[in-house]
MARROMI-848404 format. One record per residue (C-alpha): residue number from 1; x, y, z. Coordinates in Angstrom, 2 decimals, decimal comma. Layout:
<recs>
+-------+---------+---------+---------+
: torpa :      xx :      yy :      zz :
+-------+---------+---------+---------+
:   NUM :       X :       Y :       Z :
...
+-------+---------+---------+---------+
</recs>
This chain:
<recs>
+-------+---------+---------+---------+
: torpa :      xx :      yy :      zz :
+-------+---------+---------+---------+
:     1 :   -0,01 :    0,00 :    0,01 :
:     2 :    1,34 :    3,46 :   -0,92 :
:     3 :    0,63 :    6,52 :    1,19 :
:     4 :    2,07 :   10,02 :    1,36 :
:     5 :    3,90 :   11,16 :    4,46 :
:     6 :    1,12 :   13,70 :    5,09 :
:     7 :   -1,58 :   11,03 :    4,95 :
:     8 :    0,43 :    8,89 :    7,37 :
:     9 :    0,91 :   11,75 :    9,85 :
:    10 :   -2,76 :   12,67 :    9,79 :
:    11 :   -4,07 :    9,09 :   10,15 :
:    12 :   -1,29 :    7,22 :   11,93 :
:    13 :   -3,61 :    5,06 :   14,05 :
:    14 :   -5,51 :    3,84 :   11,00 :
:    15 :   -2,32 :    2,87 :    9,16 :
:    16 :   -1,01 :    0,98 :   12,21 :
:    17 :   -4,11 :   -1,23 :   11,88 :
:    18 :   -3,57 :   -1,67 :    8,13 :
:    19 :    0,16 :   -2,42 :    8,56 :
:    20 :   -0,84 :   -5,64 :   10,24 :
:    21 :   -2,16 :   -6,80 :    6,85 :
:    22 :    0,43 :   -5,45 :    4,43 :
:    23 :    3,43 :   -3,12 :    4,22 :
:    24 :    2,77 :    0,63 :    4,20 :
:    25 :    5,12 :    2,37 :    1,76 :
:    26 :    5,54 :    6,02 :    2,65 :
:    27 :    6,32 :    8,59 :   -0,06 :
:    28 :    7,20 :   12,27 :   -0,15 :
:    29 :    6,90 :   14,09 :   -3,50 :
:    30 :    6,72 :   10,73 :   -5,26 :
:    31 :    9,85 :    9,32 :   -3,67 :
:    32 :    9,84 :    6,35 :   -1,22 :
:    33 :   11,16 :    7,52 :    2,19 :
:    34 :   10,02 :    4,86 :    4,65 :
:    35 :    8,25 :    1,55 :    5,16 :
:    36 :    5,82 :    0,57 :    7,96 :
:    37 :    5,69 :   -3,19 :    8,33 :
:    38 :    4,23 :   -5,76 :   10,73 :
:    39 :    6,82 :   -7,21 :   13,16 :
:    40 :    8,70 :  -10,07 :   11,56 :
:    41 :    7,49 :   -9,38 :    8,04 :
:    42 :    9,98 :   -9,47 :    5,20 :
:    43 :   10,41 :   -6,20 :    3,34 :
:    44 :    9,18 :   -6,07 :   -0,25 :
:    45 :   11,71 :   -5,84 :   -3,07 :
:    46 :   12,34 :   -2,49 :   -4,75 :
:    47 :   10,74 :   -3,81 :   -7,92 :
:    48 :    7,56 :   -4,57 :   -6,10 :
:    49 :    7,50 :   -1,04 :   -4,64 :
:    50 :    7,96 :    0,44 :   -8,11 :
:    51 :    5,09 :   -1,69 :   -9,48 :
:    52 :    2,82 :   -0,63 :   -6,68 :
:    53 :    3,64 :    3,04 :   -7,27 :
:    54 :    2,84 :    2,71 :  -10,98 :
:    55 :   -0,69 :    1,46 :  -10,26 :
:    56 :   -1,45 :    4,26 :   -7,82 :
:    57 :   -1,56 :    7,11 :  -10,39 :
:    58 :   -4,65 :    9,25 :  -10,60 :
:    59 :   -6,31 :   10,04 :  -13,93 :
:    60 :   -4,65 :   13,07 :  -15,55 :
:    61 :   -2,02 :   13,25 :  -12,79 :
:    62 :   -3,46 :   16,37 :  -11,10 :
:    63 :   -6,32 :   17,69 :   -9,01 :
:    64 :   -9,55 :   18,42 :  -10,90 :
:    65 :  -12,63 :   20,49 :  -10,15 :
:    66 :  -15,95 :   18,74 :   -9,76 :
:    67 :  -17,18 :   20,41 :  -12,99 :
:    68 :  -14,31 :   18,79 :  -14,87 :
:    69 :  -15,38 :   15,42 :  -13,59 :
:    70 :  -18,95 :   16,07 :  -14,74 :
:    71 :  -17,76 :   17,18 :  -18,18 :
:    72 :  -15,54 :   14,08 :  -18,54 :
:    73 :  -18,29 :   11,65 :  -17,60 :
:    74 :  -21,35 :   13,34 :  -19,16 :
:    75 :  -21,37 :   11,40 :  -22,45 :
:    76 :  -18,84 :    8,71 :  -21,62 :
:    77 :  -19,47 :    5,01 :  -21,27 :
:    78 :  -16,20 :    4,65 :  -19,32 :
:    79 :  -16,31 :    4,45 :  -15,52 :
:    80 :  -14,69 :    6,98 :  -13,26 :
:    81 :  -14,61 :    7,89 :   -9,58 :
:    82 :  -14,00 :   11,33 :   -8,09 :
:    83 :  -12,29 :   11,25 :   -4,65 :
:    84 :  -10,77 :   14,24 :   -2,87 :
:    85 :  -10,50 :   16,25 :   -6,10 :
:    86 :   -8,85 :   13,39 :   -8,03 :
:    87 :  -10,39 :   11,52 :  -10,96 :
:    88 :   -9,76 :    7,79 :  -11,12 :
:    89 :  -10,40 :    5,74 :  -14,25 :
:    90 :  -11,91 :    2,31 :  -13,45 :
:    91 :  -10,29 :   -0,24 :  -15,70 :
:    92 :  -12,04 :   -3,41 :  -16,70 :
:    93 :  -11,64 :   -5,93 :  -13,84 :
:    94 :  -10,05 :   -9,34 :  -14,32 :
:    95 :  -11,77 :  -12,74 :  -14,03 :
:    96 :  -10,84 :  -13,44 :  -10,37 :
:    97 :  -12,36 :  -10,11 :   -9,35 :
:    98 :  -15,61 :  -10,73 :  -11,22 :
:    99 :  -16,02 :  -14,29 :   -9,97 :
:   100 :  -15,58 :  -13,22 :   -6,33 :
:   101 :  -17,89 :  -10,22 :   -6,88 :
:   102 :  -20,64 :  -12,38 :   -8,42 :
:   103 :  -20,45 :  -15,03 :   -5,69 :
:   104 :  -20,41 :  -12,46 :   -2,87 :
:   105 :  -23,27 :  -10,46 :   -4,29 :
:   106 :  -25,35 :  -13,58 :   -4,74 :
:   107 :  -24,86 :  -14,65 :   -1,14 :
:   108 :  -25,68 :  -11,13 :    0,15 :
:   109 :  -28,70 :  -10,87 :   -2,14 :
:   110 :  -30,14 :  -14,12 :   -0,82 :
:   111 :  -29,46 :  -13,21 :    2,81 :
:   112 :  -31,12 :   -9,82 :    2,52 :
:   113 :  -34,12 :  -11,02 :    0,50 :
:   114 :  -37,32 :   -9,93 :    2,28 :
:   115 :  -35,42 :   -7,69 :    4,72 :
:   116 :  -35,46 :   -3,91 :    4,99 :
:   117 :  -31,96 :   -3,42 :    3,54 :
:   118 :  -31,06 :   -4,11 :   -0,10 :
:   119 :  -27,71 :   -4,93 :   -1,70 :
:   120 :  -26,86 :   -3,30 :   -5,04 :
:   121 :  -23,96 :   -3,97 :   -7,34 :
:   122 :  -21,71 :   -1,74 :   -9,46 :
:   123 :  -21,87 :    0,24 :  -11,67 :
:   124 :  -23,94 :    2,63 :   -9,57 :
:   125 :  -22,81 :    6,13 :   -8,51 :
:   126 :  -22,83 :    6,99 :   -4,86 :
:   127 :  -22,24 :   10,59 :   -3,73 :
:   128 :  -20,49 :   10,94 :   -0,37 :
:   129 :  -19,61 :   14,09 :    1,55 :
:   130 :  -17,45 :   14,71 :    4,57 :
:   131 :  -19,08 :   18,15 :    4,83 :
:   132 :  -21,44 :   20,27 :    2,70 :
:   133 :  -18,70 :   21,59 :    0,38 :
:   134 :  -17,10 :   18,17 :   -0,14 :
:   135 :  -18,27 :   16,04 :   -3,09 :
:   136 :  -16,99 :   12,55 :   -3,88 :
:   137 :  -18,46 :   10,11 :   -6,42 :
:   138 :  -17,64 :    6,40 :   -5,99 :
:   139 :  -18,85 :    3,16 :   -7,46 :
:   140 :  -18,44 :    0,50 :   -4,76 :
:   141 :  -18,49 :   -3,08 :   -6,02 :
:   142 :  -21,37 :   -3,84 :   -3,62 :
:   143 :  -23,33 :   -1,56 :   -1,32 :
:   144 :  -26,02 :   -2,46 :    1,19 :
:   145 :  -28,63 :    0,33 :    1,48 :
:   146 :  -31,25 :    0,46 :    4,21 :
:   147 :  -33,12 :    3,66 :    3,19 :
:   148 :  -33,31 :    3,27 :   -0,56 :
:   149 :  -36,94 :    4,24 :   -1,14 :
:   150 :  -36,72 :    7,42 :    0,94 :
:   151 :  -33,42 :    8,66 :   -0,50 :
:   152 :  -33,74 :    8,36 :   -4,28 :
:   153 :  -33,58 :   11,87 :   -5,79 :
:   154 :  -35,31 :   13,32 :   -8,81 :
:   155 :  -32,34 :   12,31 :  -10,93 :
:   156 :  -33,00 :    8,65 :  -10,11 :
:   157 :  -29,84 :    8,25 :   -8,04 :
:   158 :  -29,57 :    7,35 :   -4,40 :
:   159 :  -28,68 :   10,37 :   -2,24 :
:   160 :  -27,95 :    8,74 :    1,09 :
:   161 :  -25,09 :    6,78 :    2,70 :
:   162 :  -24,93 :    2,94 :    2,42 :
:   163 :  -24,82 :    1,06 :    5,67 :
:   164 :  -22,27 :   -1,42 :    4,38 :
:   165 :  -19,85 :   -1,19 :    1,43 :
:   166 :  -17,80 :   -3,95 :   -0,22 :
:   167 :  -14,80 :   -3,50 :   -2,46 :
:   168 :  -13,20 :   -6,48 :   -4,21 :
:   169 :   -9,48 :   -5,79 :   -4,46 :
:   170 :   -7,37 :   -5,95 :   -7,56 :
:   171 :   -3,72 :   -5,09 :   -8,11 :
:   172 :   -4,59 :   -1,83 :   -9,81 :
:   173 :   -7,08 :   -0,61 :   -7,22 :
:   174 :   -6,00 :   -1,95 :   -3,84 :
:   175 :   -4,04 :    1,17 :   -2,88 :
:   176 :   -7,08 :    3,36 :   -3,56 :
:   177 :   -9,54 :    0,94 :   -1,92 :
:   178 :   -7,40 :    0,43 :    1,21 :
:   179 :   -6,41 :    4,06 :    1,71 :
:   180 :   -8,52 :    6,64 :   -0,13 :
:   181 :  -11,83 :    4,80 :    0,05 :
:   182 :  -11,34 :    3,53 :    3,59 :
:   183 :  -10,83 :    7,12 :    4,74 :
:   184 :  -13,74 :    8,39 :    2,67 :
:   185 :  -16,18 :    5,72 :    3,92 :
:   186 :  -15,01 :    6,17 :    7,50 :
:   187 :  -15,48 :    9,98 :    7,28 :
:   188 :  -18,80 :   10,12 :    5,44 :
:   189 :  -21,00 :    7,89 :    7,60 :
:   190 :  -20,60 :    4,33 :    6,22 :
:   191 :  -20,92 :    1,94 :    9,15 :
:   192 :  -19,08 :   -1,10 :    7,85 :
:   193 :  -16,48 :   -1,68 :    5,10 :
:   194 :  -15,49 :   -5,06 :    3,62 :
:   195 :  -12,29 :   -5,52 :    1,63 :
:   196 :  -12,39 :   -8,85 :   -0,26 :
:   197 :   -9,12 :  -10,09 :   -1,69 :
:   198 :   -9,41 :  -12,86 :   -4,33 :
:   199 :   -5,64 :  -13,29 :   -4,42 :
:   200 :   -5,46 :  -14,79 :   -0,93 :
:   201 :   -9,08 :  -15,70 :   -0,20 :
:   202 :   -9,33 :  -13,13 :    2,58 :
:   203 :  -11,93 :  -10,60 :    3,73 :
:   204 :  -11,06 :   -7,75 :    6,11 :
:   205 :  -14,02 :   -6,05 :    7,81 :
:   206 :  -13,89 :   -2,63 :    9,45 :
:   207 :  -16,53 :   -1,22 :   11,83 :
:   208 :  -16,67 :    2,59 :   11,76 :
:   209 :  -17,95 :    4,80 :   14,52 :
:   210 :  -17,51 :    8,54 :   15,12 :
:   211 :  -15,18 :    8,80 :   12,10 :
:   212 :  -12,79 :    6,21 :   13,44 :
:   213 :  -12,14 :    2,47 :   13,21 :
:   214 :  -13,96 :    1,03 :   16,20 :
:   215 :  -13,16 :   -2,62 :   15,45 :
:   216 :  -11,80 :   -4,84 :   12,67 :
:   217 :  -11,52 :   -8,51 :   11,82 :
:   218 :   -9,93 :  -10,56 :    9,12 :
:   219 :  -11,32 :  -13,87 :    7,83 :
:   220 :   -9,76 :  -16,40 :    5,46 :
:   221 :  -11,36 :  -19,33 :    3,65 :
:   222 :  -12,67 :  -21,77 :    4,77 :
:   223 :  -13,90 :  -19,43 :    7,56 :
:   224 :  -17,12 :  -17,47 :    7,50 :
:   225 :  -16,86 :  -13,68 :    7,33 :
:   226 :  -19,10 :  -12,17 :   10,03 :
:   227 :  -20,66 :   -8,74 :    9,88 :
:   228 :  -20,51 :   -6,39 :   12,85 :
:   229 :  -23,68 :   -4,44 :   12,14 :
:   230 :  -25,80 :   -7,39 :   10,92 :
:   231 :  -25,11 :   -9,95 :   13,70 :
:   232 :  -26,65 :  -12,94 :   11,90 :
:   233 :  -24,87 :  -12,32 :    8,62 :
:   234 :  -22,04 :  -14,79 :    7,95 :
:   235 :  -20,62 :  -15,41 :    4,51 :
:   236 :  -18,88 :  -18,72 :    3,65 :
:   237 :  -15,64 :  -17,64 :    2,03 :
:   238 :  -15,18 :  -21,02 :    0,35 :
:   239 :  -18,22 :  -20,16 :   -1,75 :
:   240 :  -16,84 :  -16,72 :   -2,54 :
:   241 :  -13,30 :  -17,68 :   -3,47 :
:   242 :  -13,71 :  -21,31 :   -4,47 :
+-------+---------+---------+---------+
</recs>
């Protein structure tokens, strides 16, 4: 995972939690200056660091105004996200990502059938704000929404905050999903965040409260991943990852 020195300083506690799962590579002005690793973990090779840095580039390489994002996406069939003034192009996912996504969505859909909350699957724009002036547009892989009927605007899009969000990791998006999106979901009112990793058959679950990580748990197949906010919800990871 790649983070700037400023991000690390501002959210050190959060990155200590994440460092237990993978190395945190710290950069300043695009140059690697430090590494935060779990005790006993082997350091990644320089080539791996360079590869990770190459996949963490934002679209256009600069900050962009919200109106630029709207102009870019108005008549485009491509998928983009807008997070903290940066536009991210969403590349076509690979097979492992799509298989895990389909299995996980199917299990969640069946569990929530007949209940108040409803799972939806990407592509579907969600607008999140840390405050009134802050606009972010994301397309989570899966989102569980508990107030869908009341919060659909005149434009046909949901205008609330999902209770639970799931992102399925890929090599090109894991830095954004584990850093940018984790911070955005935590700060904008999402209650629970799942990070599903098809490469190692693992799901990390974060419980958010008062804009902080209240609790977290990691599950690996053949275990069942258990939700914090839906106590009876357990997902068999063998079915998700095969």
